C-alpha angles and dihedrals in degrees: 000000000000130000095250094253123106093234097124096236127058110217087044103090104038105288119093135009127315114215117212130184121231090255092050091052089048092051092047086054088057090051089051087060100037121025097206126040130185121251133177142173141184118266091243096047137065092203110117119222127205109184102178091094132045090234120091106242097172094110092044092051091052092045093050091048092052090049088050092236095123137028120219115201121183090183093063111060116184114267115240093007119134107231091181091119088056094062093126090052110066096178102078130175145129141270130210141172118271120221087265089050092052090052089051092050091050091050092048090050092049090050092045093238099118113097118233115260123252115304111265 
């Protein structure tokens, strides 16, 4: 049974469950610590790259975008961020939680499911 909205995926607009992979939950945990994260890609590829961790989060970034939990914007690079590690990826931008993503993070924190961010 759908939510009554023509959104294409129940669980997407507030009614129903939202399924997250372990990597998606982990990346949401990063967003709980830092509101804006760097992202990049090659000009000839749509695959997003986040190099601040040793884990490959490309699939998680795409999954969170499709679930409308994060926004990836290649037109808004982070100010005062050193993109030197992203030298092979000339299309550089930022990603951030959407309002829906913020609500998901808060729910994960309340339920104790969000992993802690990287150790300081």
